[in-house]
C-alpha positions as CSV (number, residue, x, y, z in Angstrom):
1,M,14.8,4.6,6.4
2,R,13.1,5.5,9.6
3,F,9.5,4.6,10.3
4,Q,7.2,7.5,9.9
5,T,5.2,6.6,13.1
6,P,6.8,4.8,16.1
7,L,6.1,1.1,16.0
8,V,4.2,-0.6,18.8
9,P,4.7,-4.3,19.9
10,A,2.0,-6.9,19.5
11,V,1.5,-10.7,19.3
12,L,0.5,-12.4,16.1
13,I,-2.8,-14.4,16.4
14,R,-3.0,-15.5,12.7
15,R,-2.2,-14.4,9.2
16,Y,-4.7,-15.0,6.5
17,K,-5.9,-14.0,3.0
18,R,-2.2,-13.0,2.3
19,F,-2.7,-9.4,3.4
20,L,-4.5,-9.7,6.7
21,A,-3.2,-10.5,10.2
22,D,-5.1,-10.7,13.5
23,I,-3.0,-9.3,16.3
24,R,-3.2,-8.7,20.0
25,L,-1.9,-5.3,21.2
26,E,-0.2,-4.7,24.6
27,D,-3.5,-3.4,26.1
28,G,-5.2,-6.6,25.2
29,R,-7.2,-5.3,22.2
30,E,-7.5,-7.7,19.3
31,V,-7.4,-5.9,15.9
32,T,-6.7,-6.7,12.2
33,A,-3.5,-5.4,10.7
34,H,-2.4,-5.0,7.1
35,C,0.3,-7.5,6.1
36,A,2.2,-6.0,3.1
37,N,3.6,-9.3,2.0
38,P,2.1,-11.4,-0.8
39,G,4.6,-14.2,-0.3
40,S,4.2,-17.5,1.6
41,M,6.1,-16.1,4.6
42,M,7.4,-19.5,5.3
43,G,8.4,-19.8,9.0
44,L,7.3,-16.3,9.7
45,A,3.5,-16.6,10.5
46,E,3.3,-18.8,13.5
47,P,0.7,-17.7,16.1
48,G,2.4,-16.3,19.2
49,L,5.2,-14.5,17.5
50,K,6.2,-11.1,18.9
51,I,5.7,-8.6,16.1
52,W,5.9,-4.8,15.7
53,V,3.2,-2.8,13.9
54,E,2.9,0.7,12.7
55,P,-0.3,2.6,13.7
56,N,-1.9,5.2,11.5
57,D,-4.7,7.7,11.8
58,D,-5.4,8.0,8.0
59,P,-9.2,8.2,7.6
60,K,-8.8,6.7,4.1
61,K,-7.3,3.4,5.5
62,K,-9.7,0.8,6.8
63,L,-7.0,-1.0,8.8
64,K,-5.3,1.2,11.5
65,F,-2.1,-0.9,11.9
66,G,0.5,-2.2,9.4
67,W,2.7,-5.2,10.3
68,R,6.3,-4.3,9.8
69,L,8.7,-6.5,11.8
70,I,9.1,-9.8,13.7
71,E,11.2,-9.9,16.8
72,H,12.6,-13.4,17.2
73,A,13.3,-15.1,20.6
74,N,17.0,-14.7,20.0
75,G,16.7,-10.9,19.7
76,H,17.1,-10.8,15.9
77,F,14.6,-9.1,13.6
78,T,12.9,-9.9,10.3
79,G,11.2,-7.3,8.2
80,V,7.9,-8.5,6.6
81,D,6.9,-5.4,4.6
82,T,8.0,-6.1,1.0
83,S,7.7,-2.4,0.1
84,L,10.5,-1.5,2.6
85,P,13.5,-2.9,0.5
86,N,12.8,-0.5,-2.4
87,R,12.5,2.5,-0.1
88,A,15.6,1.6,1.8
89,L,17.6,0.9,-1.4
90,R,16.5,4.1,-3.1
91,A,17.8,6.1,-0.1
92,A,21.1,4.2,-0.3
93,L,21.4,4.7,-4.1
94,E,20.7,8.4,-3.9
95,M,23.4,8.8,-1.1
96,G,25.9,6.7,-3.1
97,E,26.2,4.2,-0.3
98,I,26.5,1.1,-2.6
99,S,30.0,1.0,-3.8
100,E,29.2,-1.2,-6.8
101,L,26.7,1.4,-8.1
102,A,28.1,4.6,-6.6
103,T,29.2,6.0,-10.0
104,Y,25.6,6.7,-11.1
105,G,24.2,10.1,-10.4
106,T,20.6,9.6,-11.6
107,V,18.2,7.2,-9.9
108,R,14.9,6.7,-11.7
109,P,12.4,4.4,-10.0
110,E,9.7,2.3,-11.7
111,Q,10.8,2.7,-15.3
112,K,9.2,0.8,-18.2
113,Y,11.5,-1.7,-19.9
114,A,11.5,-5.0,-21.8
115,T,8.0,-6.3,-22.6
116,N,5.2,-5.1,-20.3
117,S,7.6,-4.8,-17.3
118,R,8.9,-2.1,-15.0
119,I,12.4,-2.1,-13.5
120,D,12.6,-1.1,-9.9
121,F,15.5,1.4,-10.6
122,L,17.1,2.7,-13.7
123,L,20.5,4.2,-12.9
124,Q,22.1,6.6,-15.4
125,N,25.2,8.7,-15.8
126,P,26.9,10.2,-18.9
127,G,29.5,7.9,-20.3
128,L,28.3,4.8,-18.5
129,P,26.0,2.1,-19.7
130,D,22.5,2.3,-18.1
131,A,22.1,0.0,-15.1
132,Y,18.8,-1.8,-14.6
133,V,18.3,-2.9,-11.0
134,E,15.7,-5.4,-9.9
135,V,15.1,-5.7,-6.1
136,K,14.0,-8.8,-4.3
137,S,13.1,-9.0,-0.7
138,V,14.5,-12.0,1.1
139,T,13.0,-13.3,4.4
140,L,13.3,-17.1,4.3
141,S,15.9,-18.8,6.5
142,R,15.6,-22.6,7.1
143,T,19.2,-23.1,8.2
144,T,21.0,-21.0,10.8
145,G,22.8,-18.0,9.2
146,L,21.6,-18.9,5.6
147,A,19.1,-16.7,3.8
148,E,17.2,-18.2,0.8
149,F,15.1,-17.0,-2.1
150,P,12.3,-17.6,-3.1
151,D,10.0,-18.8,-0.4
152,S,7.4,-20.0,-3.0
153,V,7.2,-20.5,-6.7
154,T,7.7,-17.2,-8.4
155,L,6.7,-16.9,-12.1
156,R,7.1,-13.2,-11.8
157,G,10.6,-13.5,-10.5
158,T,11.6,-15.9,-13.3
159,K,10.2,-13.4,-15.8
160,H,12.4,-10.7,-14.3
161,L,15.5,-12.8,-14.7
162,G,14.7,-13.2,-18.4
163,N,14.2,-9.4,-18.7
164,L,17.5,-8.7,-17.0
165,A,19.3,-11.2,-19.3
166,E,17.8,-9.3,-22.2
167,M,19.2,-6.0,-20.9
168,A,22.6,-7.5,-20.4
169,G,22.6,-8.9,-23.9
170,A,21.8,-5.4,-25.2
171,G,25.0,-4.0,-23.6
172,H,23.5,-2.5,-20.4
173,R,24.3,-3.4,-16.8
174,A,21.6,-5.7,-15.4
175,I,21.7,-6.1,-11.6
176,L,19.6,-8.5,-9.5
177,F,19.7,-7.0,-6.0
178,Y,18.7,-9.3,-3.1
179,L,17.9,-7.3,0.1
180,I,17.9,-9.6,3.0
181,Q,15.4,-8.4,5.5
182,R,16.9,-10.4,8.4
183,T,19.6,-9.6,11.0
184,D,20.5,-13.3,11.6
185,C,22.0,-14.3,8.2
186,T,25.6,-14.2,7.0
187,H,25.2,-15.6,3.5
188,M,22.6,-16.5,0.9
189,T,21.6,-19.2,-1.6
190,L,18.7,-20.1,-3.9
191,A,15.9,-22.3,-2.6
192,A,16.1,-24.6,-5.7
193,D,13.9,-27.2,-4.0
194,I,11.1,-24.7,-3.7
195,D,11.3,-23.3,-7.3
196,P,13.8,-25.3,-9.5
197,T,12.7,-23.3,-12.6
198,Y,13.7,-20.0,-10.9
199,A,17.1,-21.5,-9.9
200,A,17.8,-22.8,-13.4
201,T,16.8,-19.5,-14.9
202,F,19.1,-17.7,-12.4
203,A,22.1,-19.7,-13.6
204,R,21.3,-18.9,-17.2
205,A,20.9,-15.2,-16.4
206,K,24.2,-15.2,-14.6
207,A,25.9,-16.7,-17.5
208,A,24.3,-14.1,-19.8
209,G,26.0,-11.3,-17.8
210,V,23.4,-10.5,-15.1
211,E,25.2,-9.2,-12.0
212,V,24.1,-10.3,-8.5
213,L,24.3,-8.3,-5.3
214,A,23.0,-9.3,-1.9
215,Y,23.0,-7.0,1.1
216,D,21.7,-7.5,4.6
217,T,19.8,-4.9,6.6
218,R,20.1,-3.3,10.0
219,I,16.6,-3.6,11.5
220,S,15.1,-2.1,14.7
221,P,11.7,-0.8,15.7
222,E,13.0,2.6,14.8
223,A,14.4,2.1,11.3
224,V,15.5,-0.3,8.5
225,T,18.8,0.6,6.7
226,L,21.1,-1.0,4.3
227,G,23.8,-3.2,5.8
228,T,26.8,-5.0,4.2
229,R,27.3,-7.2,1.2
230,L,26.8,-10.9,1.7
231,P,28.1,-13.8,-0.4
232,V,25.7,-15.7,-2.6
233,T,26.0,-19.4,-3.7
234,Y,23.9,-21.1,-6.4
235,S,23.7,-24.3,-8.3
236,D,24.8,-24.3,-12.0
237,P,24.3,-27.6,-13.9
238,S,27.6,-27.0,-15.8
239,H,29.7,-26.1,-12.8
240,D,27.8,-27.8,-9.9
241,R,28.1,-25.1,-7.2
242,C,29.1,-21.5,-7.9
243,S,29.7,-18.5,-5.8
244,V,28.8,-14.9,-6.8
245,N,31.2,-13.2,-4.4
């Protein structure tokens, strides 16, 4: 997925009220940018970070810049826009680029399911069980090479796990898809110390038949595209430590 408008570099001054960030552009101007990330952004909001923002000239938008990327000192990137994973994954699904899901010809985004919920993608094909795909953006990394989810307590994420387990129990495919918006990670785990309820619910959902996929991303100031599948480990009280793939 290519950015519609070329990104421009800036420096982060501060992030506040979840969706706002004061930034300094290369020409010295200080402006407020939209931060499309409701999470804690642990480790990703320190003043002085080099970031990349997308300008816009839409008269309907009060803020003329959207924060899209962080460029770390080691040259790696992290994507901070939580809307990007769904857009990048939709493109990959429609192109059949995910081998585990390539047999599905119809991709339906934002479909109602379970109780008062919407699934990110419903995949369908004659002769195959429907596949319900829930996407989670992963940006936390506290150990070199290791991506973690979640970065804060997520009641919504826990609810989604229960919904997926319900779909698996009804005979459908239920897939939890972690899209790792970092270029510096080689594997993933659950941050059970941050949200032990989510981690325990994950183990139960996995036992109920929920499939887990984790892919990294190729990130640059020009585009964000799907990368390769990464292994996932998690804690299961009945088996101590388990690996998804």
